[in-house]
C-alpha atoms as a printed R data frame, in Angstrom:
   type eleno elety resid chain resno       x      y      z
1  ATOM     1    CA   MET     A     1   0.000  0.000  0.000
2  ATOM     2    CA   LYS     A     2   1.415  3.362 -1.020
3  ATOM     3    CA   SER     A     3   1.511  5.916  1.790
4  ATOM     4    CA   LYS     A     4   0.818  9.575  1.132
5  ATOM     5    CA   THR     A     5   3.351 12.246  1.888
6  ATOM     6    CA   ARG     A     6   2.207 14.364  4.836
7  ATOM     7    CA   ILE     A     7   3.420 17.935  5.290
8  ATOM     8    CA   ALA     A     8   2.679 21.047  7.305
9  ATOM     9    CA   ILE     A     9   2.821 24.440  5.605
10 ATOM    10    CA   VAL     A    10   4.307 27.602  7.071
11 ATOM    11    CA   GLY     A    11   3.261 30.807  5.342
12 ATOM    12    CA   THR     A    12   0.476 31.754  2.950
13 ATOM    13    CA   GLY     A    13   2.059 34.653  1.116
14 ATOM    14    CA   TYR     A    14   1.877 35.427 -2.595
15 ATOM    15    CA   PHE     A    15   4.094 32.594 -3.815
16 ATOM    16    CA   SER     A    16   2.446 29.945 -1.640
17 ATOM    17    CA   LYS     A    17  -0.488 29.650 -4.067
18 ATOM    18    CA   PHE     A    18   1.879 28.060 -6.601
19 ATOM    19    CA   HIS     A    19   3.156 25.612 -4.001
20 ATOM    20    CA   PHE     A    20  -0.349 24.709 -2.839
21 ATOM    21    CA   ASP     A    21  -1.455 24.051 -6.426
22 ATOM    22    CA   ALA     A    22   1.547 21.785 -7.028
23 ATOM    23    CA   TRP     A    23   1.025 19.825 -3.809
24 ATOM    24    CA   LYS     A    24  -2.640 19.340 -4.629
25 ATOM    25    CA   ARG     A    25  -1.775 17.952 -8.091
26 ATOM    26    CA   LEU     A    26   0.790 15.616 -6.505
27 ATOM    27    CA   GLY     A    27  -1.712 14.326 -3.961
28 ATOM    28    CA   VAL     A    28   0.295 15.479 -0.958
29 ATOM    29    CA   ASN     A    29  -1.629 15.349  2.313
30 ATOM    30    CA   ILE     A    30  -1.473 18.787  3.984
31 ATOM    31    CA   VAL     A    31  -1.978 18.168  7.727
32 ATOM    32    CA   ALA     A    32  -1.713 21.779  8.989
33 ATOM    33    CA   ILE     A    33  -1.169 25.356  7.866
34 ATOM    34    CA   CYS     A    34   0.600 28.014  9.908
35 ATOM    35    CA   SER     A    35   0.160 31.650  8.952
36 ATOM    36    CA   LEU     A    36  -0.202 35.056 10.573
37 ATOM    37    CA   ASN     A    37  -2.870 35.826  7.957
38 ATOM    38    CA   GLU     A    38  -5.873 33.899  9.238
39 ATOM    39    CA   ASN     A    39  -8.055 34.653  6.189
40 ATOM    40    CA   GLU     A    40  -5.492 33.175  3.798
41 ATOM    41    CA   ALA     A    41  -4.945 30.169  6.064
42 ATOM    42    CA   VAL     A    42  -8.688 29.468  6.126
43 ATOM    43    CA   HIS     A    43  -8.862 29.834  2.334
44 ATOM    44    CA   PHE     A    44  -6.117 27.250  1.772
45 ATOM    45    CA   SER     A    45  -7.372 24.977  4.548
46 ATOM    46    CA   LYS     A    46 -10.692 24.591  2.696
47 ATOM    47    CA   LYS     A    47  -8.789 23.233 -0.312
48 ATOM    48    CA   PHE     A    48  -7.182 20.562  1.858
49 ATOM    49    CA   ASN     A    49 -10.011 18.917  3.793
50 ATOM    50    CA   ASN     A    50 -10.244 21.766  6.306
51 ATOM    51    CA   CYS     A    51  -6.891 20.920  7.840
52 ATOM    52    CA   PRO     A    52  -6.093 22.703 11.116
53 ATOM    53    CA   ILE     A    53  -4.691 26.212 10.978
54 ATOM    54    CA   TYR     A    54  -2.266 27.820 13.409
55 ATOM    55    CA   SER     A    55  -0.757 31.232 13.967
56 ATOM    56    CA   ASN     A    56   1.963 29.846 16.235
57 ATOM    57    CA   PHE     A    57   4.628 27.666 14.598
58 ATOM    58    CA   LYS     A    58   5.789 25.971 17.824
59 ATOM    59    CA   LYS     A    59   2.224 25.074 18.804
60 ATOM    60    CA   MET     A    60   1.640 23.567 15.354
61 ATOM    61    CA   ILE     A    61   4.775 21.431 15.553
62 ATOM    62    CA   ASP     A    62   3.899 20.280 19.074
63 ATOM    63    CA   GLU     A    63   0.335 19.288 18.113
64 ATOM    64    CA   ILE     A    64   0.560 17.698 14.660
65 ATOM    65    CA   ASP     A    65   1.559 14.161 13.863
66 ATOM    66    CA   LEU     A    66   3.737 13.965 10.773
């Protein structure tokens, strides 16, 4: 059985939209998004099964299971 790659994203700035599109095409499993811009984080989270969003990097790393 092939396992999916699981990653957490830090940042939702201008260039991140290109990264998110590429990861979606590759079938990468986004498990969390960390961003100071909550609106952008929510927008991208909806594209990836409403994955959790964080504004604190350390908290995200402590709570997610990669």
